[in-house]
DOTIVEX-812431 format. One record per residue (C-alpha): residue number from 1; x, y, z. Coordinates in pm, whole numbers. Layout:
N
<node i="NUM" u="X" v="Y" w="Z"/>
...
//
This chain:
333
<node i="1" u="0" v="0" w="0"/>
<node i="2" u="109" v="360" w="-53"/>
<node i="3" u="279" v="486" w="262"/>
<node i="4" u="287" v="856" w="175"/>
<node i="5" u="415" v="954" w="517"/>
<node i="6" u="711" v="714" w="526"/>
<node i="7" u="946" v="929" w="323"/>
<node i="8" u="902" v="1233" w="101"/>
<node i="9" u="671" v="1125" w="-180"/>
<node i="10" u="569" v="1408" w="-410"/>
<node i="11" u="330" v="1430" w="-700"/>
<node i="12" u="185" v="1660" w="-965"/>
<node i="13" u="-172" v="1642" w="-1100"/>
<node i="14" u="-299" v="1808" w="-1419"/>
<node i="15" u="-627" v="1868" w="-1602"/>
<node i="16" u="-619" v="1964" w="-1971"/>
<node i="17" u="-889" v="2028" w="-2232"/>
<node i="18" u="-848" v="1979" w="-2607"/>
<node i="19" u="-1003" v="2208" w="-2866"/>
<node i="20" u="-1221" v="1926" w="-2999"/>
<node i="21" u="-1389" v="1881" w="-2662"/>
<node i="22" u="-1196" v="1610" w="-2475"/>
<node i="23" u="-1088" v="1642" w="-2112"/>
<node i="24" u="-772" v="1478" w="-1984"/>
<node i="25" u="-678" v="1423" w="-1620"/>
<node i="26" u="-381" v="1252" w="-1462"/>
<node i="27" u="-72" v="1278" w="-1250"/>
<node i="28" u="292" v="1204" w="-1185"/>
<node i="29" u="345" v="962" w="-899"/>
<node i="30" u="678" v="1071" w="-750"/>
<node i="31" u="790" v="823" w="-487"/>
<node i="32" u="1097" v="625" w="-387"/>
<node i="33" u="946" v="277" w="-383"/>
<node i="34" u="697" v="54" w="-561"/>
<node i="35" u="367" v="-3" w="-378"/>
<node i="36" u="269" v="-320" w="-563"/>
<node i="37" u="63" v="-107" w="-797"/>
<node i="38" u="-159" v="-230" w="-1080"/>
<node i="39" u="-438" v="-92" w="-1294"/>
<node i="40" u="-758" v="-210" w="-1131"/>
<node i="41" u="-1108" v="-217" w="-1277"/>
<node i="42" u="-1378" v="-213" w="-1008"/>
<node i="43" u="-1717" v="-313" w="-1152"/>
<node i="44" u="-2056" v="-165" w="-1079"/>
<node i="45" u="-2229" v="-287" w="-763"/>
<node i="46" u="-1902" v="-412" w="-615"/>
<node i="47" u="-1934" v="-496" w="-244"/>
<node i="48" u="-1666" v="-371" w="-7"/>
<node i="49" u="-1631" v="-312" w="364"/>
<node i="50" u="-1604" v="38" w="508"/>
<node i="51" u="-1302" v="19" w="737"/>
<node i="52" u="-1425" v="302" w="962"/>
<node i="53" u="-1785" v="196" w="1029"/>
<node i="54" u="-1764" v="-174" w="942"/>
<node i="55" u="-2062" v="-136" w="707"/>
<node i="56" u="-2079" v="-314" w="374"/>
<node i="57" u="-2108" v="-73" w="83"/>
<node i="58" u="-2170" v="-109" w="-288"/>
<node i="59" u="-2027" v="92" w="-578"/>
<node i="60" u="-2274" v="263" w="-809"/>
<node i="61" u="-2034" v="323" w="-1098"/>
<node i="62" u="-1746" v="123" w="-1244"/>
<node i="63" u="-1397" v="263" w="-1181"/>
<node i="64" u="-1056" v="218" w="-1343"/>
<node i="65" u="-737" v="347" w="-1188"/>
<node i="66" u="-393" v="287" w="-1045"/>
<node i="67" u="-385" v="134" w="-701"/>
<node i="68" u="-327" v="-166" w="-480"/>
<node i="69" u="-563" v="-446" w="-388"/>
<node i="70" u="-528" v="-446" w="-13"/>
<node i="71" u="-694" v="-748" w="149"/>
<node i="72" u="-953" v="-734" w="-128"/>
<node i="73" u="-1003" v="-359" w="-88"/>
<node i="74" u="-918" v="-137" w="-393"/>
<node i="75" u="-696" v="142" w="-258"/>
<node i="76" u="-670" v="391" w="-545"/>
<node i="77" u="-397" v="650" w="-598"/>
<node i="78" u="-590" v="793" w="-892"/>
<node i="79" u="-879" v="686" w="-1109"/>
<node i="80" u="-1172" v="752" w="-1338"/>
<node i="81" u="-1532" v="632" w="-1330"/>
<node i="82" u="-1759" v="538" w="-1619"/>
<node i="83" u="-1928" v="883" w="-1607"/>
<node i="84" u="-1602" v="1068" w="-1667"/>
<node i="85" u="-1534" v="1186" w="-1311"/>
<node i="86" u="-1166" v="1159" w="-1214"/>
<node i="87" u="-979" v="1198" w="-887"/>
<node i="88" u="-622" v="1176" w="-755"/>
<node i="89" u="-481" v="1183" w="-403"/>
<node i="90" u="-152" v="1371" w="-351"/>
<node i="91" u="75" v="1393" w="-50"/>
<node i="92" u="-10" v="1679" w="189"/>
<node i="93" u="240" v="1647" w="477"/>
<node i="94" u="239" v="1898" w="760"/>
<node i="95" u="-114" v="2016" w="678"/>
<node i="96" u="-342" v="1712" w="651"/>
<node i="97" u="-550" v="1665" w="965"/>
<node i="98" u="-814" v="1402" w="1039"/>
<node i="99" u="-1066" v="1366" w="1320"/>
<node i="100" u="-1019" v="1118" w="1604"/>
<node i="101" u="-1377" v="994" w="1622"/>
<node i="102" u="-1674" v="898" w="1411"/>
<node i="103" u="-1942" v="1169" w="1407"/>
<node i="104" u="-2305" v="1049" w="1403"/>
<node i="105" u="-2513" v="1157" w="1100"/>
<node i="106" u="-2195" v="1224" w="901"/>
<node i="107" u="-2038" v="1024" w="618"/>
<node i="108" u="-1738" v="888" w="807"/>
<node i="109" u="-1447" v="795" w="581"/>
<node i="110" u="-1080" v="719" w="623"/>
<node i="111" u="-852" v="922" w="392"/>
<node i="112" u="-775" v="615" w="180"/>
<node i="113" u="-1154" v="574" w="126"/>
<node i="114" u="-1219" v="913" w="-31"/>
<node i="115" u="-1126" v="836" w="-393"/>
<node i="116" u="-1336" v="519" w="-396"/>
<node i="117" u="-1630" v="702" w="-235"/>
<node i="118" u="-1614" v="991" w="-484"/>
<node i="119" u="-1573" v="781" w="-797"/>
<node i="120" u="-1826" v="516" w="-702"/>
<node i="121" u="-2106" v="763" w="-628"/>
<node i="122" u="-2086" v="1081" w="-837"/>
<node i="123" u="-2089" v="1203" w="-1198"/>
<node i="124" u="-1989" v="1569" w="-1163"/>
<node i="125" u="-1778" v="1803" w="-954"/>
<node i="126" u="-2093" v="1990" w="-845"/>
<node i="127" u="-2234" v="1669" w="-696"/>
<node i="128" u="-1912" v="1612" w="-503"/>
<node i="129" u="-1904" v="1972" w="-383"/>
<node i="130" u="-2259" v="1946" w="-243"/>
<node i="131" u="-2199" v="1619" w="-59"/>
<node i="132" u="-1841" v="1665" w="66"/>
<node i="133" u="-1961" v="1902" w="340"/>
<node i="134" u="-2126" v="1598" w="505"/>
<node i="135" u="-1801" v="1400" w="515"/>
<node i="136" u="-1598" v="1343" w="829"/>
<node i="137" u="-1244" v="1219" w="754"/>
<node i="138" u="-1142" v="988" w="1036"/>
<node i="139" u="-793" v="909" w="1162"/>
<node i="140" u="-811" v="532" w="1125"/>
<node i="141" u="-531" v="331" w="959"/>
<node i="142" u="-630" v="34" w="747"/>
<node i="143" u="-453" v="-192" w="993"/>
<node i="144" u="-168" v="-186" w="1243"/>
<node i="145" u="92" v="-235" w="970"/>
<node i="146" u="-25" v="52" w="746"/>
<node i="147" u="48" v="413" w="845"/>
<node i="148" u="-223" v="669" w="771"/>
<node i="149" u="-164" v="858" w="443"/>
<node i="150" u="-147" v="1238" w="450"/>
<node i="151" u="-349" v="1349" w="149"/>
<node i="152" u="-536" v="1620" w="-32"/>
<node i="153" u="-736" v="1553" w="-348"/>
<node i="154" u="-804" v="1696" w="-692"/>
<node i="155" u="-1135" v="1609" w="-860"/>
<node i="156" u="-1224" v="1689" w="-1224"/>
<node i="157" u="-1524" v="1610" w="-1443"/>
<node i="158" u="-1568" v="1581" w="-1820"/>
<node i="159" u="-1717" v="1933" w="-1837"/>
<node i="160" u="-1380" v="2078" w="-1737"/>
<node i="161" u="-1467" v="2161" w="-1375"/>
<node i="162" u="-1204" v="2097" w="-1108"/>
<node i="163" u="-1188" v="2129" w="-731"/>
<node i="164" u="-929" v="2065" w="-461"/>
<node i="165" u="-1035" v="1910" w="-129"/>
<node i="166" u="-818" v="1970" w="177"/>
<node i="167" u="-876" v="1878" w="541"/>
<node i="168" u="-658" v="2082" w="776"/>
<node i="169" u="-684" v="2133" w="1151"/>
<node i="170" u="-885" v="2449" w="1089"/>
<node i="171" u="-1146" v="2320" w="844"/>
<node i="172" u="-1247" v="2109" w="545"/>
<node i="173" u="-1185" v="2330" w="240"/>
<node i="174" u="-1310" v="2294" w="-116"/>
<node i="175" u="-1133" v="2521" w="-364"/>
<node i="176" u="-1233" v="2584" w="-724"/>
<node i="177" u="-929" v="2490" w="-931"/>
<node i="178" u="-932" v="2707" w="-1244"/>
<node i="179" u="-559" v="2647" w="-1298"/>
<node i="180" u="-610" v="2272" w="-1328"/>
<node i="181" u="-289" v="2188" w="-1139"/>
<node i="182" u="-211" v="2044" w="-797"/>
<node i="183" u="113" v="1947" w="-625"/>
<node i="184" u="178" v="1906" w="-252"/>
<node i="185" u="204" v="2125" w="58"/>
<node i="186" u="138" v="2410" w="135"/>
<node i="187" u="-237" v="2461" w="89"/>
<node i="188" u="-387" v="2516" w="-256"/>
<node i="189" u="-480" v="2882" w="-192"/>
<node i="190" u="-115" v="2952" w="-102"/>
<node i="191" u="-1" v="2809" w="-438"/>
<node i="192" u="-246" v="3034" w="-625"/>
<node i="193" u="-117" v="3341" w="-439"/>
<node i="194" u="241" v="3238" w="-515"/>
<node i="195" u="169" v="3229" w="-891"/>
<node i="196" u="144" v="3610" w="-881"/>
<node i="197" u="520" v="3625" w="-827"/>
<node i="198" u="572" v="3483" w="-1177"/>
<node i="199" u="330" v="3697" w="-1376"/>
<node i="200" u="616" v="3860" w="-1567"/>
<node i="201" u="759" v="3541" w="-1714"/>
<node i="202" u="724" v="3525" w="-2089"/>
<node i="203" u="776" v="3249" w="-2342"/>
<node i="204" u="927" v="3506" w="-2585"/>
<node i="205" u="1295" v="3576" w="-2642"/>
<node i="206" u="1398" v="3891" w="-2445"/>
<node i="207" u="1464" v="4205" w="-2650"/>
<node i="208" u="1776" v="4425" w="-2637"/>
<node i="209" u="1762" v="4684" w="-2360"/>
<node i="210" u="1975" v="4970" w="-2220"/>
<node i="211" u="2084" v="5008" w="-1859"/>
<node i="212" u="2280" v="5323" w="-1764"/>
<node i="213" u="2385" v="5387" w="-2126"/>
<node i="214" u="2500" v="5028" w="-2161"/>
<node i="215" u="2323" v="4828" w="-2428"/>
<node i="216" u="2248" v="4475" w="-2314"/>
<node i="217" u="2169" v="4189" w="-2550"/>
<node i="218" u="2026" v="3847" w="-2461"/>
<node i="219" u="2288" v="3591" w="-2367"/>
<node i="220" u="2215" v="3343" w="-2643"/>
<node i="221" u="1894" v="3199" w="-2785"/>
<node i="222" u="1618" v="2996" w="-2626"/>
<node i="223" u="1563" v="3235" w="-2336"/>
<node i="224" u="1185" v="3213" w="-2337"/>
<node i="225" u="1054" v="3118" w="-1990"/>
<node i="226" u="1367" v="3265" w="-1831"/>
<node i="227" u="1322" v="3295" w="-1456"/>
<node i="228" u="1083" v="3005" w="-1412"/>
<node i="229" u="1188" v="2780" w="-1120"/>
<node i="230" u="1357" v="2460" w="-1233"/>
<node i="231" u="1392" v="2250" w="-919"/>
<node i="232" u="1165" v="1966" w="-806"/>
<node i="233" u="1013" v="2127" w="-498"/>
<node i="234" u="635" v="2122" w="-472"/>
<node i="235" u="617" v="2501" w="-513"/>
<node i="236" u="837" v="2503" w="-823"/>
<node i="237" u="653" v="2213" w="-985"/>
<node i="238" u="320" v="2391" w="-935"/>
<node i="239" u="450" v="2709" w="-1102"/>
<node i="240" u="620" v="2526" w="-1387"/>
<node i="241" u="320" v="2306" w="-1465"/>
<node i="242" u="76" v="2598" w="-1454"/>
<node i="243" u="301" v="2807" w="-1681"/>
<node i="244" u="352" v="2530" w="-1938"/>
<node i="245" u="-19" v="2453" w="-1948"/>
<node i="246" u="-98" v="2821" w="-2005"/>
<node i="247" u="143" v="2845" w="-2301"/>
<node i="248" u="66" v="2538" w="-2510"/>
<node i="249" u="-127" v="2625" w="-2827"/>
<node i="250" u="-131" v="2297" w="-3019"/>
<node i="251" u="-393" v="2096" w="-2827"/>
<node i="252" u="-620" v="2068" w="-3130"/>
<node i="253" u="-741" v="1711" w="-3082"/>
<node i="254" u="-729" v="1417" w="-2846"/>
<node i="255" u="-412" v="1259" w="-2984"/>
<node i="256" u="-222" v="1588" w="-2965"/>
<node i="257" u="-366" v="1649" w="-2620"/>
<node i="258" u="-233" v="1318" w="-2489"/>
<node i="259" u="110" v="1398" w="-2632"/>
<node i="260" u="117" v="1745" w="-2475"/>
<node i="261" u="-15" v="1609" w="-2145"/>
<node i="262" u="276" v="1369" w="-2110"/>
<node i="263" u="526" v="1637" w="-2222"/>
<node i="264" u="404" v="1880" w="-1955"/>
<node i="265" u="425" v="1625" w="-1675"/>
<node i="266" u="759" v="1499" w="-1806"/>
<node i="267" u="891" v="1852" w="-1749"/>
<node i="268" u="831" v="1813" w="-1375"/>
<node i="269" u="920" v="1443" w="-1355"/>
<node i="270" u="1199" v="1330" w="-1124"/>
<node i="271" u="1511" v="1169" w="-1266"/>
<node i="272" u="1684" v="898" w="-1067"/>
<node i="273" u="1944" v="1060" w="-840"/>
<node i="274" u="1816" v="1417" w="-868"/>
<node i="275" u="1612" v="1408" w="-546"/>
<node i="276" u="1719" v="1198" w="-249"/>
<node i="277" u="1508" v="1136" w="58"/>
<node i="278" u="1630" v="1183" w="417"/>
<node i="279" u="1692" v="806" w="428"/>
<node i="280" u="1912" v="823" w="118"/>
<node i="281" u="1664" v="677" w="-130"/>
<node i="282" u="1604" v="820" w="-477"/>
<node i="283" u="1268" v="977" w="-558"/>
<node i="284" u="1162" v="899" w="-913"/>
<node i="285" u="845" v="953" w="-1113"/>
<node i="286" u="724" v="596" w="-1077"/>
<node i="287" u="450" v="646" w="-1336"/>
<node i="288" u="252" v="911" w="-1521"/>
<node i="289" u="-120" v="865" w="-1583"/>
<node i="290" u="-350" v="1041" w="-1828"/>
<node i="291" u="-722" v="961" w="-1844"/>
<node i="292" u="-955" v="1056" w="-2127"/>
<node i="293" u="-1270" v="1140" w="-1936"/>
<node i="294" u="-1508" v="1118" w="-2231"/>
<node i="295" u="-1377" v="786" w="-2362"/>
<node i="296" u="-1300" v="609" w="-2035"/>
<node i="297" u="-943" v="527" w="-2137"/>
<node i="298" u="-661" v="507" w="-1883"/>
<node i="299" u="-322" v="587" w="-2038"/>
<node i="300" u="3" v="552" w="-1846"/>
<node i="301" u="376" v="505" w="-1877"/>
<node i="302" u="638" v="422" w="-1616"/>
<node i="303" u="990" v="521" w="-1524"/>
<node i="304" u="1129" v="207" w="-1687"/>
<node i="305" u="885" v="185" w="-1978"/>
<node i="306" u="820" v="516" w="-2151"/>
<node i="307" u="578" v="368" w="-2403"/>
<node i="308" u="224" v="495" w="-2345"/>
<node i="309" u="-3" v="202" w="-2256"/>
<node i="310" u="-382" v="232" w="-2283"/>
<node i="311" u="-670" v="44" w="-2120"/>
<node i="312" u="-1026" v="118" w="-2237"/>
<node i="313" u="-1272" v="44" w="-1956"/>
<node i="314" u="-1562" v="40" w="-2203"/>
<node i="315" u="-1416" v="-268" w="-2371"/>
<node i="316" u="-1452" v="-453" w="-2042"/>
<node i="317" u="-1753" v="-610" w="-1872"/>
<node i="318" u="-1853" v="-347" w="-1616"/>
<node i="319" u="-2110" v="-565" w="-1441"/>
<node i="320" u="-1861" v="-834" w="-1340"/>
<node i="321" u="-1855" v="-964" w="-984"/>
<node i="322" u="-1481" v="-932" w="-924"/>
<node i="323" u="-1213" v="-668" w="-969"/>
<node i="324" u="-1008" v="-714" w="-1286"/>
<node i="325" u="-636" v="-648" w="-1255"/>
<node i="326" u="-420" v="-528" w="-1544"/>
<node i="327" u="-47" v="-588" w="-1502"/>
<node i="328" u="172" v="-285" w="-1446"/>
<node i="329" u="408" v="-281" w="-1745"/>
<node i="330" u="740" v="-157" w="-1613"/>
<node i="331" u="991" v="-282" w="-1870"/>
<node i="332" u="1051" v="-175" w="-2230"/>
<node i="333" u="855" v="-381" w="-2479"/>
//
């Protein structure tokens, strides 16, 4: 299972719309270890046990996504349902806060339950926004061997609407996400404020200028985007992803959109050895996902297999009784 709190896992999520009306959603999973991940297809009316209340629950919609089957429970890192609603959980250390107790008359969920609850019950961001206020996120690990993940979530629908859900000590917040980007801590509203520091960055080559009678010329070519942060910190990745998304002008159709989507996230992907954790391990971008929300297709590639793989949930039997597992392809083929 994904132990987000064990080391320094980091991630970047992105939503992108093509000019011919397709919406794409996905993420980089930046982490220093494999979590036995696979692409899992959860059918409609799938029975599972709520780990907080002990109640048996049933999914309304079929879901496909990256995750781990954990004692028969589908723990998703990101996913998409048959109605085009998508969600991803990203690390939120130092800010995530969960309640100690179940609250009567609330929807009591553990943090690892939220993606499954959202994708199995709702079609749109508006539906999630209305119901999330009734949710109580409870501090209950899956079992004694599994630390509690520290998460916040990005949710997007096929109409291009996005929100960010964050539970801090102060409150449960739902932010409208017009930028269509999420990384890690601090809070989402802080990241939006921080973008204002980079308003002057341009993709154009700088022009000659004069300072104190001294003419200055650009130092070489390719100076568009000069001044944009280039490191792998959560703040820098947010700025870089938002800037690149705002500048692309070739997303004419779905195929081009998928290509640009992977290029943008590749620009904030972690290369082996570039970022080391406090325990001396290397953070890498374990995989990148990209979901077509209209077509129900889950695209992904991995650190060790950069070919884009695709799984179309609509070619599968969505009324099956069991979860179908698709192998995680992590070698060149």
